[in-house]
C-alpha positions in Angstrom: -82.4 -189.5 -87.8 -78.7 -188.4 -87.7 -76.7 -187.7 -91.0 -73.4 -189.3 -90.5 -71.9 -187.8 -93.3 -72.7 -184.3 -92.3 -71.2 -185.0 -88.7 -67.8 -185.9 -90.3 -67.7 -182.9 -92.6 -66.2 -179.6 -90.9 -68.5 -177.4 -93.1 -71.6 -179.1 -91.4 -70.2 -179.8 -88.0 -68.6 -177.1 -85.9 -67.5 -179.5 -83.4 -65.3 -181.4 -85.9 -61.8 -181.4 -85.3 -59.1 -183.4 -86.9 -55.3 -183.5 -86.8 -53.5 -183.8 -90.1 -51.7 -186.9 -89.1 -55.1 -188.6 -88.5 -55.5 -188.6 -92.4 -55.0 -192.3 -93.6 -52.3 -191.1 -95.9 -50.3 -189.4 -93.2 -50.3 -192.2 -90.6 -46.7 -193.1 -91.1 -45.2 -189.5 -91.7 -44.4 -188.3 -88.4 -45.6 -188.4 -84.8 -45.3 -185.8 -82.1 -41.9 -185.9 -80.3 -40.0 -187.6 -83.1 -36.7 -185.8 -84.0 -38.3 -184.5 -87.2 -41.3 -183.0 -85.3 -38.8 -181.2 -82.9 -36.9 -179.7 -86.0 -40.2 -178.5 -87.7 -41.1 -176.9 -84.3 -38.0 -174.5 -84.7 -39.3 -170.9 -85.7 -35.9 -170.4 -87.9 -36.4 -173.7 -89.6 -40.1 -172.9 -90.4 -39.3 -169.5 -91.7 -36.5 -171.1 -94.0 -39.0 -173.7 -95.3 -41.5 -171.0 -96.0 -39.0 -168.9 -98.0 -37.9 -171.9 -100.0 -41.7 -172.9 -100.5 -42.2 -169.5 -102.0 -39.6 -170.0 -104.5 -41.6 -173.0 -106.0 -41.2 -176.5 -107.0 -38.1 -176.2 -109.1 -36.2 -174.7 -106.0 -37.7 -177.4 -103.6 -36.5 -180.2 -106.1 -33.1 -178.8 -106.5 -32.7 -178.6 -102.6 -33.9 -182.3 -102.2 -31.6 -183.5 -105.2 -28.6 -181.6 -103.7 -29.3 -183.1 -100.1 -29.8 -186.7 -101.8 -26.8 -186.7 -103.9 -24.4 -185.3 -101.2 -25.6 -187.9 -98.6 -26.2 -190.6 -101.1 -29.9 -190.9 -100.0 -31.8 -190.4 -103.1 -33.8 -193.8 -102.8 -35.0 -192.5 -99.3 -35.8 -189.1 -100.7 -37.8 -190.7 -103.6 -39.6 -193.1 -101.1 -40.6 -190.1 -98.9 -41.6 -188.0 -101.8 -43.9 -190.6 -102.9 -45.5 -190.7 -99.5 -46.1 -187.1 -99.3 -47.3 -186.8 -103.0 -50.0 -189.4 -102.1 -51.6 -186.9 -99.4 -54.8 -185.6 -100.7 -54.3 -181.8 -100.7 -57.9 -180.8 -99.8 -58.0 -183.5 -96.8 -54.8 -182.0 -95.5 -56.1 -178.4 -95.8 -59.3 -179.4 -94.0 -57.3 -181.0 -91.1 -55.0 -178.0 -90.9 -51.8 -179.9 -91.9 -51.0 -177.4 -94.8 -49.8 -174.7 -92.4 -47.3 -174.6 -89.6 -48.9 -174.3 -86.2 -48.4 -170.9 -84.3 -45.1 -170.5 -82.7 -45.1 -170.7 -79.0 -45.2 -167.6 -77.1 -42.5 -166.6 -74.6 -42.8 -164.1 -71.9 -40.7 -161.0 -72.3 -40.2 -159.1 -69.0 -39.5 -155.5 -68.8 -36.6 -154.0 -66.9 
């Protein structure tokens, strides 16, 4: 008899793979190829995001409030914050959505 719960748990099934966008809470966040996904793929952007994240929640909140008030988009920011805040952190971690994917490698040729 097969234990279906164990098959869906990465701790019990080494063949278990899941993308963070497959999580129910993340379905509407972003798909590959979207303009936002292209921005997130940029190395400089990812490095800057990591530095702001390291500053803590207050710095992130100040940044979002600054963008929202300068562009008059606070309702949009509130809506997106609510969507992201509803994501289960443990499920996101298991699916690999808590970290940026590795930067693409580029060939460097010697002279």
